[in-house]
C-alpha positions in Angstrom: 220.9 326.9 18.2 221.7 323.8 16.0 223.0 321.9 19.1 219.7 322.5 20.9 217.8 321.3 17.8 219.9 318.2 17.6 219.2 317.5 21.3 215.5 318.0 20.6 215.6 315.2 18.1 215.6 312.8 21.0 213.0 314.5 23.1 210.2 312.4 24.7 207.5 314.5 22.9 206.9 313.6 19.3 205.8 317.2 18.5 209.1 318.6 19.8 211.0 316.1 17.6 208.9 316.9 14.6 209.5 320.7 15.1 213.2 320.2 15.6 213.4 318.2 12.3 211.5 321.0 10.5 213.7 323.7 12.0 216.9 321.8 10.9 215.4 321.4 7.4 214.7 325.2 7.3 218.3 325.8 8.3 219.4 323.5 5.5 221.2 321.1 7.9 220.3 317.8 6.2 223.2 315.9 7.8 221.1 315.6 11.0 217.9 314.7 9.1 219.0 311.8 7.0 219.8 309.6 10.1 216.3 310.1 11.4 215.0 307.9 8.6 216.7 305.0 10.3 214.6 305.4 13.5 212.3 302.4 13.0 210.6 302.8 16.3 209.8 306.5 15.7 207.4 306.7 12.7 206.5 310.3 13.5 210.1 311.5 13.2 210.7 309.4 10.1 207.6 310.9 8.5 208.8 314.5 9.4 212.3 313.7 8.1 210.9 312.3 4.8 208.7 315.4 4.4 211.7 317.7 4.9 213.8 315.7 2.4 210.9 315.7 -0.2 210.6 319.4 0.2 214.3 319.9 -0.3 214.2 317.6 -3.4 211.5 319.7 -4.9 213.9 322.6 -5.2 215.7 321.0 -8.2 218.7 318.9 -9.2 221.3 320.7 -7.1 219.1 320.2 -4.0 218.5 316.5 -4.9 222.3 316.0 -5.2 222.8 317.5 -1.7 220.3 315.0 -0.3 221.9 312.1 -2.1 225.4 313.1 -0.9 224.5 313.0 2.8 226.1 310.5 5.1 224.2 307.3 5.3 223.9 307.2 1.5 225.4 303.7 1.6 222.2 302.4 3.1 220.3 300.8 0.2 216.9 301.7 1.6 217.9 305.3 1.8 219.2 305.3 -1.7 215.9 303.8 -2.9 213.8 306.2 -0.9 215.7 309.2 -2.2 215.6 308.0 -5.7 211.9 307.3 -5.5 211.2 310.7 -4.0 213.4 312.3 -6.7 211.4 310.5 -9.4 208.1 311.7 -7.9 209.4 315.3 -7.9 210.4 315.0 -11.5 206.8 314.2 -12.4 205.4 316.9 -10.1 203.8 314.6 -7.5 205.4 316.0 -4.4 204.7 319.7 -4.6 201.8 321.3 -6.3 203.8 324.5 -6.3 206.7 323.3 -8.4 208.0 325.7 -11.0 207.1 324.3 -14.4 210.1 325.8 -16.2 211.2 322.4 -17.6 
């Protein structure tokens, strides 16, 4: 299943790529989602990957650490994007359904 989803990341149809990214996110396989952020010529996939990572970040500090520990973390832009998304989660901007137990 994962191999088919990874293959779909390079499909010609943007909706197929978007759905593959969402499915990988649902499976918790962030290792294949983080590299999609580097696809400069594919804004649809980048947006879908960012949405999956933001959703994952909204699940709390452990999830945020999992995102930050993904391969590709050496990329300064990725570190900045993840940190900015994490900060937005902390103030409740990314998910209106965040649990307010803080």
